[in-house]
N, C-alpha and C positions, 0 to 999 in steps of 0.2 A: 375297274369302276370307278370314275371319279368322287368324290366325297363331297356334297354341298357345304360348300362355307356357311357358318354360323351367321345371321346381320348382324351381330353384335360386335364379331369381328370387321367389317369395312367400316363400322362404324370408327373402330378403334387408331386402324388404319387412317383412316380419313383426319383422324384428333388429332393423331401424329404429323400429318402433313401442315396442319392448319399450323399446329404451334411451333415445325422447323422454321416454315413462312413468318411466321410471327420473332421467331429467335433472329431468323435475317435482316429483317427488316427494322428491330428494334437495337441492332447491332450497327449498320445501317445509319439510321437516324441519330444513335450516339455520337456514331466519328463522324457524322455532318455536321452536327451541334458542336461540337469539340471543334472541329476546323473552326466553326461560323465563330467560335466563342474565342480559340488563339487570336485569329483575324481582327478581331473587335478588339481586343488584347494590345495586336502591336501595334494597332490604329490610337487604341487612346495613349499608347506608351508614345507613340510618334507625336500627336496630339500634345500631349503634355510636355513632350521635348520644346517642339515648334514654341507653348504659351509662356515657358522658361525664358528660350529666349527674346520672347517678347514683353516678357516682364522687366528680365534686365534693360532691354533695352530702352524698355516705358518707366523702367524705377529711374535710368538715369536721365531721362528726360524731362521727368516730371521730379527727381529726386532735390533736393537743396543741396546738399552734398556727394554731387558727383565722387568715383572713383577714379584716378589716372594708374596707368600702369607704366612703372618705370622700366625704361632699357638699360643694359650692360651694355656690351659688345657684340653685335649680330652673328651669329654665325658659331661665336668662340663661348657659348653656355657653360658648358662641359669642362670649362678648362677654366674657369670660374675663379677657382680657388690660385693656380697660377699666374690669372692675370694680376691677382690682388697684391704681390709680392712689389713688383714695380709703381703700383700705384701707393702704398704703404710709403714705399721709400721716397717715392717723389712732394706727400703728404708731410712724411718728416722731416726732407729738405727743407719744402718751405718754412713750416711750423717753427724747428730750429733756428733759421737761417732770420727771416723776417723776426724773431724773436730776441736774437743775439744784437743785431742791428737796431734794434727799438732801445733794448738796453745800454748799451753804450754809448749814444746819446745822452741818454736821458742822466746818465750815469757818470762821462764828464765831461765837464765844464768848458771845456777845449770845444767841443762842439757843438756850443751853443750858437747857432750861428742861425741867419737866413736860409742857408742852400740845406743845412742838415735838420731844421723844422720842417722842410715840407719833402726830404726823402723818411723820414720819420712816419708824415702824414701817408707816403707812400706804401713803406711798411707795411701799418697799423690795415690797410685796405687790402691788400695780397692777404691779412691774415683773416682777416673778415673775410675775403672768397674765398682760403681754402677751409675755413670753417662752416661756411652754409653750405659748401657741394658735400664734404668729407663723408656725411654723415649717412647721406644718400645712396652715394657709390660708394662705398663700402659695405651697407648695409644688405646691395644689392650682392653684392660678388661673396661674400660670405653667407649671408643667410638664406640668401635669393625672394629675401625682402621687398616687393617691388610698388605693392601699393602704395597711393598718396590720394589724402581728400584734398579738394579743390581747395581750401582753407589753408592746409599744408600747404600748395603748391603757391598760391600768394606769398607767403611768409617767404617762402623762399625764394620766387623773384623780387620781392619788397629786397629783401638783401643782399640779391645776386647782381639784377640788373641795377640796382641803389649804390651797393658799391661800387659798379661796375663807372658809373657816371661820376662820382666822386673820382675812385681813379682819373679819369680822363680829364678831370678838373684841376687835379694836382698836377698833373704833365705841366697843362698851360705855366701854370704855377710858378715850377722848375722852370718852364723856356723862361718864360718874364725874369727869372731872380738872375739865372745867365746871361740876358741880354741888358739888365742894369750892369751886372758885376764889369762886363764886358766891355760897353757900350758906352758906361755913366761911371766906373768905377767911384769916384769923389765924391757923389752921392748915394751910396749903396746902403749905405748908414742910416740913410736918412729918410728914404725911400722906401724898403724895407725894414719897418721898423716892427716890433715888437705887437704889438696892437693891428697895423695891420698885416701883419699874417694872421692872425686869429678872424678879423675880418673877411678875409679871404678864404678862410676853413670855415665860415660862420656861411658867408654866403654859398660857397661850393654845397655844405647840406641841405641850406634854405633850397636851391635849385633844383637838388635830386626829390626831397620831398613834394615841391611843387609839381615838379614834371611824374613821378612815379606813381603815386596814393591816385591820380584821376585814371592812366593807364588798370592798374588792378582791377580798381572799382569799376569799369566796364566788365569786365571781366564777369559778375558777378549775377547779371540776367540773363548771361548765356547758357541755351540747350545743349546740353552734351549728349546727342543720340547714338551715336557707334560704338566701336569697340575702341573705348580709348585708351590706346597704345601708344608713351609717348616713343618718342627716336631716342632720349638722351638718358642719359642717370641721374636728369635732377629736371625740375620746370623748367621750360624756357620757353619767354611771352608767342613769338610765333609761332613756337613747336605746339600750345596747348589752340590759341585761336585755331588753329589747323584742323581740330576737332571739331569744333561746334556747326551744328544743324540750325542756327539762326543766324542772323543777321551779325557779320564781323565790321561792316565799312567803318563805322564811328571807333572799334579799338586800332582799326588800320590805320586810318587817321590819325588818333593820336597816336602809336607808334610811332609816326611817319616824324609829329611836331616835334616830337621825344628825341628821335634819331636825327633832324635836322639842328633843337637847341642844345645839345652836346656834344658830337661829333662832327657834325654840319657846321659849329663856332670853333667849335676846337682845337680843330685843325687846321682852317685856316689860320690861324691865332698861333702857333706854333710854325708853322710854315712863315708865315713874317719876321716872326723870332727871328729864326736864324736866318732869314735874307740878310735880315739888318746885322749878324751876326760876322755872317761871311766878308758881310763888304764891308765891317767895321775893322776885322781882323785881315782880311785884302790889304787897307790899309797898310798895313806897319810894314817897316821896310826891314824888319832881319826878320832871314826866317827860321829864325829858330827860335825868336821871341814867338811867332805865328803860330809856329807848332803845338808851346807850351800852354795858352791861349787857348788854339782852338782843342788840344786833348782837356783841358778839361769840361766840356760838351760834349764825350763820350759814352758818356755811363748813360746822359740820358738820353744821349740819340739813338741809346740800344735798346732803353727802356721804352721809348716810342715805339719804335721797331716793333716789339716783342708783343706788343700791346696791339698796336692799330691794327698789325697783319693778319693775326689769326682770327678777330673782332671782324674786319669788311672780310676775308675770308670765306667764313662759317656765315654771313648776310648773303654770300651769295650765292653759297650751297643750299642754302634755303628757302633762297628765293628762284634761281635757275637753275638748281641741280638737282630736281624730283628725281630724274632718272637715275643718278647713280646713284651707286649698291648704299645702303644702310650703312654698313660699316665705316664708309667715306666721311658720313655726317654725323657719326659718333666719336670715330677716331678726332674729327674736326673740333667736335666739342670740344671732347677732354683736351687738349691741346690749347684750345682759347680761353682758358680757365686757368688749367694745371702751369703752360710757360710764365707766364709773367710772375707770379707769386716765386717759380722757382729757381727763376734767371735771375729776378732783381736784385736778392741779398747779393748772389753770386758775381755778378758787376760790378757793382757799387764796392764790395769787398777786394775787390781786386784790380779796380780802377782808378778809385779814388783811396788818395794815399792817408788821409789823417783815420778813415777809418780803421782799412789796412793794417795802421798801428795799434788804433786802439784795441779792434780784435785780436789781434798778439799780446799787447800787453795784458787781456783779462785773460787768453790761455794757457800764456805764462806764470802770471798767477795765482791761475787755478792748481796747478803740476809743482808748483813751489809748497802749495798749504797740501 
């Protein structure tokens, strides 16, 4: 015989069922809430990351001092310490070689002639070019210090491009010196007096300042709103204006005018000088005399070649070689600035008899002491 359940027992079971349902519902709601909270947090993180990127772009766009990132040699960042060794050697050769030429010209009275005054100008310019890029290049290779401000870039470009303009002018003056020495030797000392050499040097500096200052001041109003990564280990004007988001027509026109008034004027002057020199040399009767006279120009021809060929190659790579690998841009840029300061002292020490004798006497004197 079945015994009937008390009414309160059914109530307890019902209450237990309700409690179980509540627990399940509470568990489900908690999981749903946590899932929503997690997705909301992820969404907030994504939004914050996007906002941070936008703020970086906006800060570069609106900041008075945008920051640029210099580049060493693309693809070889892991080997920076090893790459720095040949760079240090080249910088040491440039600094020692040009300093030695300057020292022997200053200390040897026999070298106080127009040709060697111009050579001292060339060595001083090469020293300046070496120092202006050495700091940023070695900082990247040794410490990965890539950041540089717009003002820092402008200061570096003032010395880099300015000294390049001066070197171009010095090469023209040296070509004129060779022309007068070969084509009009009797008037050499009366034409190239000390005062006239000072005038020529002053004119080179004035031309440089007049051309370079407007070019660099036009960079200040530009807006930079991209990832400001430069192609080289130093600031190069065409490389900087490529990163600007505002109109750069004025900068391009000013750069073109500067190029015409430096390379566009200097190169034809050098070519004309050598056309007149060759004509004068060919009119000489003795082949031995022709060879002797023309050999005095070989050092200058070498200096012209190692200055203009890399410079024109780099300009062509920037203008037409955009599809070329980045490593090509980087190597051309380093060759452009390292080759002349390294090779000029070697060329003039080997090919110029007076300089070679002065350096040898200096070294032998040092050994005897």
